[in-house]
N, C-alpha and C positions, 0 to 999 in steps of 0.2 A: 446910666439910668434907664435907657431904652431896653436894655437887657432884662432888668428886673421887672419892668412894666410888662414886657412880653411874657415872662414867666408867669406873672400873676394873671394876665388876661387869658393865656392859653389854659391855665388850670381852671379858672372860673368858667370860661366858655365850655370847656370839655365837661366839667361837672354838670353844668346846667343842661348841656346837650344830651348827655347820657341819662338824664332823668326821663327824657321823653323819646329819644331817638336811639338807633342802634349804636353799639360800642364803637364802631369804626368812624363815627363822626368826630372822634378826637383828632383824626388826621385832617379833617376839614377845618376844625377849630385852629389847629396849628397853621394850616395853609392861609386862612383868613388873617390871622394876626401877623404872620411873617410877611404877607403881601402888604398889609397896611402900615407896618412899622419897619422902615428900611434898616437893615443891619447887614453885616458880612454873612456869608453863607454858613461858616462854621458856628458863628454865634447864634444864628437862627436855628440850626440843628440842635445846638446845645440847650437853648431856651426851651424848645419843645420837649427834648429828652428829659431835662431836669423837672419841668413842670409835671409831666405825666408820670415819671418814675416815682416822685414823691407823692403825687395824688393817688395813684393806684396802689402803691405799697402801703401808704397810710390807710386808705380805705380797706384794703385787704386785711391789714393788721387789726383794724378796729372791728371789722365783722368777724374775724377769726377769734379775737379775744372775747367777744360777746358770748361765744359758745364753748369756751375753754379749749379752743383749737381742735375740737373733735373731728370736724369735717376736714380741716387742713391736714391732720395726721393721715387720714385715710386717702385723701387725694394725692398727697405727696408720696405715699407708698405706691399708688397706681402709676403716677406719671414719672416720678423721679427715682423710683426703686430705693428710696431711703426715707426713713421716718424723721423728716425734718420740715416742719411747717414753715419755719422762717426762710428756708431756701425756696419754698414754694411762693412765699410772699415776694421775695426778691425776684424770682422769675416772672411773676405777674407784673411787677414794676418795670422790669426790663422790657417785656413785650409792649407794654403801654408806652414806655419811653421811646422805643424804636419807632413805633407807628407814628407818634406825634412828632418825633424828630424828623422823620422822613417827610411828613406832611409839611412841616415848617420849612424844610429845605426846598421842597417843591414850590412853596409859596414865594420864597426868596428868589428862586431861579425864574419863576414865571414873571415876577416883577422886573427882573433884569432883562428878560426877553422882550417884554412890552416896552420898556424904556430905552430901547436901542435907538 
């Protein structure tokens, strides 16, 4: 149950933080939630990764679908050397997931360090 609550809290805090703050606050959101809700290190990383992978991939898909993937086609050709906007959406989700996952893992390890 703590795992699903962590996923939900990380996604909500990250979404709210990115409305007003820089994108990298997703790592701080993951850190805070993993520090507050004790779990194993692997589960903390996984909660942060899942939360932000689906949040960023979903938001990227929603924004891209709103303009018929025009910009995503052009950006995927520039960055990925392939005309595949869905791969670009997956890469965006992967980047967000890794950042939040590592932030969550850091929060878990900081809690472990303090509670020695």
